[in-house]
N, C-alpha and C positions, 0 to 999 in steps of 0.2 A: 504494499499500500504506500503510495507517494506521500510523503510529508507535506502538509499544508503549510506555506509560508504565512505567518501571522503579521498583521501590521500594528497589533497591539495585543496585550493580554492583561489579566487582572493584577493588581498591585502585589508584589512580593514574589512573583514567579518570573523567571527569565523567559524570553521568547522561545529558547531552545527546549526548555522544559515544557512550557505550554504546548508547543508543537508535538512533543511525544505524548503528552496527555490527551490531546486532541486525537492523535492516531489511535491510541488505545480506545478512546471513547467511541470513535467511529466505528471500530470493530464491534464493540459491545452493542452499539445502535443497530448495526446490521443483524447481530445475533438475536437481539430482542424483537426487532421487526419481524424476522423470520419466524421466531418462537411464537409470537401471538397470532401470526397467520397460519402457522402449522396447528396451534391449538384450536382455533376457529375451525380449520379444516376437519379435525377431529370431532369437534362438536356437531358438525353437520353431517358426518360419515359414519358415526358410531351406530351399531345396531346390536341387538341381543337382548337377553333377559334383564341385563342391568343398565339398559339403555338410559333410562331417566335419571338414574343416580349419577352416572358418568357424564351424561349431557349437562346436567345442571352444576356438576362440580367443575367442569371446565370453564364455563364462562367467567366466573370470577378470577380464574387465572388469567384468561384473555385480557380482562379489564386492567388488572394489576400490571401485567407485562407491557400492555400499551402504555401505561403511565411510566414505567421504567423507561421506555423509548423517549417519552416526552421529556423526562428528567435529564436523560443523557444528552439529548438534542440541545436542551437549554443550556446545560453544562459546557457544551462545545461552544455555543454562541457567547457564553459568558467570559470564555476564555480567549474570545477573538476569532474563533473559527467559524466555519460554515457548514452546519451538519447536511449530510447527504441522506436524504430519506427516499429516494426514487426506487422503484423496482429495478431498474436497469442497474444502478449502482451497487444494489444489494446483491443481484446475481453475479456481477462482474466481480465483486471483491470477496464473496464469501469463500471459505475454505472447506466447506461441508456440502454434502450432496441435499438435493431436494428430498423432502419427506416422501416416502415411497409407499405408503399404505393408502389405498382408496377406501372404498366401502368396506368395513370390516367389524368384527365383533368387538366388544368392550374389552375383552382380553388381549386381543391382538393389538388394538390401538393402545392400550395402557402399557403393554410390553414394549412397543416400539417408542412410546413416549419415555419409558424408562432410559432408553439409549440417547434419546434427544436430550433429555435433562441432564444426563451425565455429562454430555459434550458441552452444554452452555454453562453448567455450574463450574466444570473444570476451567474452561476459558475465563470465566469471570474470576475465579480464584487466582489465576495467573496474573491478571490484570491487578488484583489487589496487592499481590506480592510486588510488582513492579512500581506500583503507586505509592508504596511505602517509603521510596526513596525520591518520589517526584512531587506529590501533591496530597496531602492527608485529607484535605476537604473532599477532593474528587474520590479518594479511597473511601472515606466514610460513606458516601452515596452508594458505591458499588458493593461495599459490605452489607448495607441494608438490603440491596437487591438479592444478594447471595442467601441472606437470612430467608427472605421469602421464596426464592427458588428452591432452596432445600426443603421448606415446608411443603410446597407443592409437589415436589419429587416424593417425599414421604407419603402424600395423599396417594399418588399414583402407585407407589410400590406397596402400599397396604393391600391393594387388590391382587398383589402378584406373590404374596408370600404365604406359606403355611404356618401352622401353629408354632412351629419350631424356628421360624424366622428365615427358612430357606427361600430365596427367591427363585421363581420360575425362570427368570431371565438370566440367572448366573451363568456367566461365561459368554453370552451373547455379544457380538461386537458390531452387528448391524441391526437396522430397524426390522428387515425381513426375518433375520435369524431370531431376534427377540419376539417377533409377532408369532413366528411358528412355535416357539417355546411357550407363549401365552396360550395359544390355541391348544396345545397339548395339556397345558395345566388345567384349562377349563374343562377338558374332555376326561380328566383322569378321575 
């Protein structure tokens, strides 16, 4: 991702530091925009006996992740950057694949979301680590988002674990692999 040259930034940050923070935030903006669209896609395409529970569980996640996007975009602007929120910018910059599950059962979608949340949380945490040396104000915002993302991940995983705490998706590395494991878990 090309670093955006800033004409100004917030007092107390060097332009070079602010440029790196903006770069980190732009990546997180793409991740959150992609996540809220993916969650809405799941909301529309989930079927099965637990449909209404999952359908209604997902919408508050969509709303919160949309708010994360807005907070990130506003922080980019505060630092003197220009947030990029267009679909083309997202698709061109993302390092992950398009969500691959269409109409599917609750267990398949939740299992695929387990993998999605793992990726978003891991990359948010990497940003938190780097921000520790760059900008504690921005780090605090991303930490708060990680807190909520981990809560949402727990909501998803609670549908995928047995009473012993074993996850149906253990070892899955792709959405399709996780969805297959979720389907097997539901049929066991």
